[in-house]
N, C-alpha and C positions, 0 to 999 in steps of 0.2 A: 518517378514514384515517391508517395510519401511511406514513410517509416507509420507505424503505430505501437505508441505504448501505452501496456492494459493498466488500467488504474481500480485495483482490486479493493476497496472494505467490504471488512465483517460486520461483524452484530451490531447494533446500536450503534451505529457511525449513521444512521438516516432521523437518527437524534440530534446530531451536533445541532449549536446555534440554542437546543435547550438542555441541554444534558451536561447538569453537572460544568456549566460556562465556567467556574473556577478553577477548573482542569484545562479541559477542551477548548476553549473559550467560545465568543459569539457566533464568526466565522460557521456556517450553512455549510452543508456537503455540495449542495448548488454552488454556492461562495467559491468553494475549495476548486470546484469542477470549472469553472468561467477562468481564475487565474491561472492554471495549468491550459487552457486549453488555447490563452490569450498567451505565453509565455511558449508553449506546443509549436505555437504557427511560428510564430519568430525561429522558429531551431530549424523549419520543416519539418517539423514531425507533427502525427496526431493521434489524438487520445481517445481511448473507449475506455470509459472513467463505469463502474459497476458498482452496487454492493446489495449485500447480503445479507439475512440473521442464520444462513441452515451455510453448513461446513462444506454441504456436500458440491453446493455450489459450486465454492472457492475452489475445491479440487479440478473440476470439468475446467472451469476458464482459468488456470493453471495448464490445464492439457489443453486445452485452446489455444492458447497465445500460440506454443507452440508449431499448432498445427499450422496455424495459418503464420505466422511467421514474422511473430510478434519481435520489435527490438529489445523491450525491456518487460518489465511487469514491475510496479510498487504496487507493496502490500499493505496497506494496515489489515491487519488482522483480527484485531481489537482483543479481544479476553480469546478466541481461541491461540494466540500466538502464542500462549501459558500454558495449552492445556492439547494441543490439535499434533498427532505423532500421524493423522492422513495429510497434514498441509505439509509438516516437515519430510514425509517421503514422496510426496507428489514434487514440490521444489526440486529435491532431489533428481527423480525424475527425471526432468526434461533440464532441456543446455540454454534455454532462455531463460535470462538473468533474472532474478528478482531482486527489487531491495526492499528491505523490508524498511516502514515510514511509524514512527506513531505523531505523535500532536503533541503530548510530555514525553517526560524522560521516566519511563517505569522502574527506571535503577533509584529514583529518585522517593517512590513511591510503598507499597505494603509488600513485602519480604515477595509472597507470591507472585508477584510482578516481575520478579528479579530474572528467573530461568524462562528463556525466548527458545521453544522449539522453531518457530519460523528465522529465527536470526541463527540460530547452530546450520544452516540450509542455504540461506539467503548469499548471494554475493554482498551487500553493502547494509547497514542502515542507519538512519537518519531517525534520530530522535530528540524532541523537547524544542523545538522551535516554534512548538504553533502548527497555522497552515503554511506557515514556510519550510516546514519537510519537506512536504510535498513537491513545491520548488527545488529546491535543494537535490531530492531524490532526479528530480525530474532531469536539472542540469546533470548529475553524472550520469543518469542511464542515454541521454544523449552523447555522451561523450566517452563512451562504453564502445 
């Protein structure tokens, strides 16, 4: 039986590759998905990658991850990282480990990005490595 890792992506991440490439790079979400799927196969894992610009979808998917027995969730909540008490509470409400993921390092950016409601509830945070952040988080999830 293959274990599943949910990879949840928040607002504007559908624009990766074209949105502020000087910050987020040129890789698209499809590029990241392919990279994750290749490595997941090597690790005996399955990836369930989703993206939404709507906070409630992310909350529902966190609940679903626990309901289906996912091994872990990799969560790049985008701007909701810094604003969403709802995501914080959803992470706290489930037993499934959540690893916060960021392409850039929020602590080197604007002051409003320095507070992470997601990070306050997550098991771990990986940030600042571009698309490699997702792979590093997947490696961590595999070792849980």
